[in-house]
N, C-alpha and C positions, 0 to 999 in steps of 0.2 A: 504493499500502500504508500503510495508515494502521499505526502503533506505537500502542497503546496507553498513554497516561498511566504507566498501574499501572507499565510495563518500566520505564519510565525516573525512577521514584521508587525502585523496586528497584535498578536501577544504584547511585543518586545514594545512597542508604544500605549499599548492601555495599560500595562505595567509599572512603565516608565511614570504615564500620566498620574494614577493611584501613590506611586511611590511621591513624588512632587507636591500632588496635594495631602497628603500626609504629613510633610515637610512642614507645609506653608500653617496647617493645622497646630502644627506643638510650635511653630513660633507666634502664633496668634495666643496660645495659651501659656507660654515664658511672657508674651507682651503685659498679660493679664499681671500672672503674679509678680513681673518686676513693678510695673502699676500701682500694685499693691505693699508694696515694701517699700517703694519711695514715699506712698502717704503713709505708712505705719512708721517710718523713720521720721515724715515733717509731726508725730504726733495725728494726725486726722485717723481717728477710726469709722468715722461716718467713709470718708474718701477709699478705705480700703474696705470695706464692707461691698465697694460696689462689686468686687470680683466674685461675692455670693450670689444666689438666684433668689430674688426677693420674691417669698412664697412662702406662705405657711408649712409648705412640707418641707422645704430646707433641715436639713438633720444636721448634727454636730454634736460627735459624739467624744468625750473627753472623761475626764476624771469623774464628774457628777452622773455619769450617764449620758444617757441620748434626750437631748436637746431638740426640738419643732420650731422652727419660723424665721424668720429673717430679725423679723424687731427680737424676740429672745435671744437671737445668738448677739446682736449688737449692744444689746443691754447688759448681758454676759461679759462681754469683752470690756465695756465699760465701766463693769465695777469690778473685773478683776485686775484693768486696766486702768484708774481714776486720773492719772496724769505722767507727763514723759515722761520722767525719770521710772516713773513702774511699766512703759511700755519699752525705755531703751532702745537700741538698733538693731532691727531684724536683719537677718542674711540666711537666703534658702540655698541650699548645699545638698549636692548629689542627686539631683530632679532628674528623674525616668518617667517618659512620657510616653504612655501606653494608647493607639488610637484605635478603640474598637471599632467604631462605625462613621459612619461622614457626620455624626451627629453625637457620641460619648468618647471620654475618652476616662484614664486613669493613671491619677497621676500619684510615685511614690515620690520620696525624697525628707530632707531634713529639715531643721529649721534652730536657729541661736537666736539670743536676745543677750546683748550686751549692754549690761549695767554697770554702775558704779559699784557696785558693790558683790554681784553676782555676774553668771552666765548660764540661764535655767537652758535649757537643751531638747530636742525631741524629734518624734519622726513623725509624721503624715500621708497619710492615704486620702487622698481626692478621687471622687466622681464628678465627672464634670460633663456637662451637655450645653447643647448650642440651642441658643434659646431665640428665636428673633432675631437669628444670624450672629450670635452674642455670645461668646464661651461662658458659662459663670460653674462655682461649685457647687452643686445637688447634694454633695454629702462631701461630711469633713471627722476625720476621728484622726484626731492628733493625741499624740502622747509625750 
């Protein structure tokens, strides 16, 4: 059985296009994370929250268990980090982005806060979804 060369060219260009699209989506997610880091480091929790899905269905899993809702997540951040000194400087590292579909991604990585007296740090697992053309975190598990 002979397979026409056009079939192989089709596969090559289709695979290449998918790879390029995945790379663009990864860069879009990284851009949101960079904006979040910048907002945090400026002491602006509200702008940091732009990276989260503004919905009652947002889930944040931390040491207090599962919290639901964008507003509740914002309130918890403000309670835990009441001022710029408590917020410190945020750094993300060891980021691994896995595009699951054209509208879903799974991201893992490490976070670290540098503050005057300590450097708390841990890992995160984020589930991202593309909503209305924008990548947002719909589930955050941070430890």
